[in-house]
N, C-alpha and C positions, 0 to 999 in steps of 0.2 A: 782653438780655445776650448778649455774644459768647462762645461756648464753644469757639471754634476754638483748636486747639493747634498751635503751630509746632514744628518738629523741631529741637532745639538741637544744638550740637556740644560734646562733652566732650573735653578733653585729658587723657591719662593719662601721668603721669611714671613710666616703668618699662615694661619689655618682657617681664616674666616671666609665670608662669602666672596670678597674681592679676590682672594687667592684662589678660591674654588672656580670662579667664573673665568679667571685668567688661565688656570690650568686646563679647563675644558677647551678653551680656544686654542691653547698650545697643542693639546693632544689631537685636536681635529686636523692640525697641520703636520702631524707626525713628529712633533717635538716631544722629547722625553721630559718628565716633570718630577721634581723632588720638592717636598715641603718640610719646613721645620717650624714648629710652634711649641711654646712652653707648656701648653695644656691641650688636651683633646676636646675641642668644642663641637665637633660634628661635621661641619662643612668640608673639612679636608679628607674625611674618610673615603677610602676607595678611589682617591684621585691621585694616581701616580705613586711614587715611593714616599711614604709618610714617616717622618721622624717626630716624636714627641719627646722633648728634653729641654734642659736649661740652655737657652740660646745665648746666655751670657758666659757660658763655660767655653774657654778657648778650644779645649779638646773636642767638645761636641760640635762646635762651629766648624773647626778644621775638617772633621770627618764629613760634615755635611757639604761644605763647599768643594771638597775634593771630587773631581770628575765633572763639576758643573762648568759649562761654557760661559754662563752668565748667571748672576744672582740678582734678584730683585726683591722688593718689599711690598707687602700689601698695605702697610701703614707707615707713616713717617716715624713711628716710635720704635720700629724694629732696629736691632743693633747692626746697622750697615757698617759702622766703624770697625767692629770686630771682624766682620766678614772680609773687609778690605785688609785687615792686619794679618789674617791667617791664610788668605787665598794664595793659590799658585799665581804667578805673574800673568799667566795666559787667561785667567778667569776675570771677567769684568764684573763690576758691581754697579748697577743702575737702578734708580738714581743714586748718585754718589753721596757719600757722607757730607761733602761740602754743601750740596743742594739741600739735603735734609736738615743740616744744622741751621741754615737760614730759615727754612719754612717751619720747623718745629717751634721756634720761639716767635711769638706774635710780634714782639717788639723788633727783632731783627728782620722779620719778614716785611713789616711796614717800612722800615728804613731802607731796605733794598728796593722796594717798589718806588718809594719817594725819590731815591737817588737816580733811578732810571727814568724819572720824569713821568711816571704813571700816576694819574689822579687817584687819590685815596681820601677817606674821611680825615678831617683834622684829628690829630692824636698827640698824646704826650706819654712818654715812658716815665713813670713816676716811681722814684725810689723810696718815697716816704708818704705817709698819710697827708702830711702838710702839702706836698707837691700835688697829690691827688685832689685835695681841696682847691688848690689854685687852678688846676685844670678844669675842675667842675665849674668854678666861677667863670673862667675864661670862655668856656664852651656853652654858656647860657643856661647853666643849672639843669641840663638834661644830657646825660652821657650814657655810654655803655662801658662798663668795666669788664675787662677780659683778662683771665688768667693767662700768663705767658705760655705755659706748656701744659699739655695733658687734657685740654678741653676738646669735646666733640659732641655732636648731636644736641647742642643746646646746653650741655653741662660746661660749667666754667665761665659763663657769661652772666651779667646782670645789668638790667636797665636801671639807672639811678636818677632819681628826681628830687632827692633831698639829702642834706648832710647826714641825717640819721641812716638813710639807705646806703650812703657812701661808706659810713663806718662799718656797716654789716658786710658790704661787698669786700672791703679791705680785709676784714677778719677772715672771711670765707675764702677769698681768691688770691690774695697776695702771696708771693713767694719771697725768697731772700733778696732777689733783685727787684722786687716791687710788683707793679701792676700796670697794665696798659689801660689808659683812659682815652676813649674816643668820643668825639662829638656825635650826638645822636643825629642820624641822617633821615630826613622826612622823605623817604623814597616812595615811589608809586608802585614799583615792582622789584622783586628780586629775580635776577637772571643768572645764567651760568653758561659756560662754554668750555669744551674740552679741546685740548691741543695734544697731538702726538708728535714727538720730536725725537729723531734718531741721533746717534753719536756723530754721524756725518753732517748733521745740520738740516736734514730734510724735515719738513713739518707739514702736517695736515690739520685742518681746523674743522671741528664739528659744528652743526648749526647752533645758533644761539637759542636757548630754551628759557621758558618762564618757570620759575620754581616757587611753589606755594608752601608756606610753613604753617604748622599747627604746633603750638607749645614749643617753639624753637626747634622743631624737627621737620625735615622735609616730608610733606604729605603727597604732593603731586608735581609732576613735571610735564609741561606741554611743549611739544616740538612741532613746528618752529614757534619761537616766541612771537606774539602779536606786535612786537616793537617795529618801528619804522625801518626802512632800508638803511637810512643814515646811521641809526643806532646800531644796527647789526654790523655795518662796516666798521664803525668805531670800536665795537667790542672785539672784532677780529684783530684789528691792529693792536689793541691793548693786550689781548691774550697772547699774541705772538711776542710782544715786547716783554711781557711777564715771564714767558718761557725762556727768553734770552737772558733776562735779568738774573734768574736763579740757575741758569745753565742746566736745565732739566733734560734728562734723557729718559724717555718713557712717556707716560701720560701726565698731564697737568690739568687739574680742575681749577677754573678761575670763576669765582663768584663775584657778581656785580650788584650794586644798587643802581637802579634806573631812576633818575630824577624827573620832576614834572616837565622840564624842558627837553627831555630826551638825552641829556648828558649822563655819563656813567662814572661811577667810582668803583674801584676794585675793593671788595670787602676782604676776602681771604683766598689763599691758594691751598691746593692739596696735590702733592707730588705722586699721584697714583690714579688708577681708575677710580671713578667717583659715582656716588649714588645718583647724581643728576645725569649721568651718562648711560644708565642701564637701558634706556629706551633704544639705544643704538643696536642692541642685539637683533630686534625685529625690524627697526625702522631704517637703518642705514645699510649701505652696501657692505661696509666693513665695521664690525662692532668695535667699541672702545677697547675691549679685552684683546681682540685679535691684533689691533694696532699697537697695543702695549707690548705684546710679544714680538711683533715685527720690529718695533722701534728699539727695544733693548738688544735684539739680535742684529741690528743694523741691516735688516732686510727692507726692500722697497715697501713703502707704506701704502695701505689700501685706500680706496675712495671713501671719504667720510661723509659724503652727501646723503641726504634722505632719498630713499627709494619708494617712499609713499607720501601722499599729500600731508598727512598729519599723524601724530602719535601722542598718547598720554600714558604715563607710568604713574601708578599709585603704590605707595609702600604698604606692606603688610606688617603691622606692629603687634607685638605680644599684648594680650589682654588679661593674662593671668600669670601666676607664678607656679613653677614646677616643671615636671617632665612634659615634653611636647605631646599634645594630643590634638589632632586637627579635626574640625568639623566644617562642613560646608564646601569641601574641596570639589566634590563631584558636581554639586549644583553650580559652582562657579565655572567649571569646565563646560557646562552646557551653554554658556553665553558665547555667541558667535564672535570669533576674532580675538578672544581673550587668551593671551599667553601667560601662563602662571609659573612663577619661579619660587620654589621653596628651598631655603638654604641648608636644610639638614641639621640645624642646631639641636643639641640634645635637650636643652632647657629653655624655657620661655619665661619672660617676666614683662610686666607692663612697659610698653613703649620700646621694647627691644626690637630691632629690625630682624624680622623672621623670613621675609620674602618680598616679592613685588609682583604686580600685574601690569602688563603692557597691552594696550589695544591700538592697532593701526586702523585708520579709517580715511574716508574722503574729506572729512573735516574734523576739527578739534572738538567741537561740541559733541558729535557722535562718539568719538573716541573717549572723551571724558565720561559721558554718561555710562558707557559700557564698562569702563575700567572701574569706576566707583561702584557700580552694581556688583561686579565680580568680587571686588575687594571686600565689600560689606558682608558677603556671604561666608567668607573664610574666617574662622575663629582659631587662633593659634595660642 
């Protein structure tokens, strides 16, 4: 039996931090990396073979995918459809455009989850303002309006508690096919779980984590979540079911609402490595980024369990506008156990994700205190 392994080439559509960290994981295993992005933002620099060009141009895409064993995306908005159209038959594209089409559109995503029997908040796909007003009334005059496509990091959503606010949300967020209206969920915690799934159907599940938001953006992630064993087991089953429902190959981020009684509702899906999985670099036997690479190559998946008692990740957001100038980095490095990741973006702006800090410790309280301290020192 021939056990020799050749070193393949993966192409990553996107040049942001998720592509950067996936590329670093691939390179550490001897995998060759190419990236294609429409603009040079910084994180992709010096990581493999970098192409900056119009990724909607068939000629540019064909030249990029040529020679790749597999092409992947760092965001669901990358043009996987075009990569599939111009690829060589031997080149795989994961996640597929079929998966991305479901997840990109919040209405299609919710319908796919509902059809699979996965609990989600009550919702209505509204094609007109009158339908949105009907849903607002039916859901108790407190709803969340969500733009169907293009929303991220709190952009594209609005909490609505009056008809006047609904009018504003409709004008700001609706598209030609309308708007998603969801019943407001009185959750006790927001949680998340990452699933890695290969084309052969092998899956591994990362620990359930507690995610804390500030201004609709993820601020901190605590691993493991303080949720009950029952809740963690239910989350695992739901996350695996969600991965099957959208036929994902690669990483899938599953965001949950935890209710007061411990029940869970799936909030949203992300078909890629996810901000809530960054803690896995230091805290787990195999990071989310390494398992993303393994899964799209259909290699055996690594152990996704924690190798430490607890970990906390805190995001580093931009605090000013302009070219990146960092202060406080050396002071933060002086905090024992703090692992600091700066994404290499050329420009900063308020609330833009610029990096993160992870601390592992014997308990989550210690990890949280040190991570917050380190993060507070770094100004980007």
